[in-house]
N, C-alpha and C positions, 0 to 999 in steps of 0.2 A: 505493500498499500503506499503510494507516495504522500509525501507531505500536504499536496493538495487535495487529498481522499480523506486526511483525518480531521476530526471536529477540531474547531478552533478552541484555544484557551480562553475562559470567559472575557478576559480584558481585552483580548485581540476581537473577539464576537463582538463585543458591546461596538467597537470603533467600526468594524465592518458594516452592522447592521445600521449605524448612524450613517454612513455612507448611502446604503440604500434608502432610508428616510429622507435624505436630502435630495436626491434622485427623484423619488417617488413623488415629493412635494413638488418639486419644478415641474415633473411630468403633468402631474394634476392641473397646476396652475395653467399650463401653456395649453394643454389639451381643453381644459374647461373655457379658456378664452376662445380658442378655435370653434369649439362646440357653441359658444355663445354667440360669436359673430356670425356663423353660418346659418344657424336655425334663427337667429332673430331676424336675419334676412327673410325667412321663411314665417316668420311670425310665431315660433316656439321657443319657449324657455328651457335650459337645461333641466329644471325642476320638472316640468310637464314630460320631456323627454324620458326622464328616470321613470316616472309612474306608468309612461306607455310600454318603456322595454320590461320593466318589472310585470305588467298584467300580460302582456305578449306572451312571455317567457313562462310563467307559471299559471295564468288564468285568473278568475275572479277571485278577489279577496277584500278584506274591509280597508279602512284607512289605518285604525292602528295595526293592522299586521303588514301593512306596506311601512309604514313608520318604522317599528321593528326590524325588519330587514334592512331598510336603507340607514338605520341609525340616525333618524331624522325625527324632528318633533311632530306627533300628529297634527298640530295646528299647520305647520308648513304643507306637509302631505296634503291636507284637506284643501288648502288654498291651490295648489298644484292640481289637483283632481278636479276643482270647481273650474280652472281655467280649462282644464280638458274637457269638462261636460259643456263648459260654455261654446267650445269649438265642434262639438258632438264627435269628440274621439273617444269618450267614456260614458258609461250611464249606470245609475244604479239601479240594484235589481233585489228582489227579497232575500233576505238570509235566512234559511231554514233553522241554523243553528242558534240564530240571535234576532229577535224581533227589531231591535232598536238599533242595531248595527247593521246598516246594507251592506251587500256585497258591491263591489265597483268591478264593471267589466269592461272590457275594450270593446268597441264598436268596430263594425266593419271599416268604416272611414279611418278609425283611429288604427287599424292594422296595416291599412294600405298607407298612411302618412308615415307609421314608424318602420315599416319593411323598407321603403324608400330611403329614410334617413340610415338605417343600418346597411342598406347596401352600400350608399355613398362611403359610409364610415371604414367597411370592409374593404373598398377599394383603396383606401388610404392607408389602411391597416396591412395589406399585402405589400406595401413597399418598405416597411420596417425592415431594417437590417438588410436591405439591400438583396434579398433572397438568400443570405448566407445563414441565417439562424437555423440551429439543428432543434429536432424534437426533444432531444436531450437537455440543450440549453433552455428551452422553454419551459419544460418540466420542472427544472430544478427552479427557475424563476418563479413559477408558480407555487412551488413547494414552500419556497423561502417567504414569500408575501404571504400565504395562509398561516404559517408558523407565527409570524409577525402579528397579523390579525388574531389570533388564536391568545397569544401573549396578552394582548390589550382587552381581550374579552373578560380577562380574568383580574384586571386591575381596577383599583376603585380611583375615581376621578376626584373625591373629596381629599 
């Protein structure tokens, strides 16, 4: 086993994970600006896009369920859903499990809109790494990011 394949000592691991955080932060900010710029031209906020993606991928759910998954406030998600409803992209349907918390579902028009957006993003994502990234590199990247998320799922913010 080479040194590259051995687990890092805790001190070095901390520094290397900090590098990842710095890069993820920059990537998030740049990506968010790009999405906001492109989707604002089409009349969609990043928040509404997030709601539509979630509903498109996982099917109908309540606003509180969406808020938990996205780690956002219920109020923010409600505002984003209201905006999507106003555009005809989502609709409220009865929830057999809970009378007072409606299920939100994506409409056919919402599916068409988010499918077009995801296709544009996919075209851009295909250019990442100039076509040189390997499956192993991407699996490793995803594994590291999931471990980082898992760590912070157990940390108190207080």
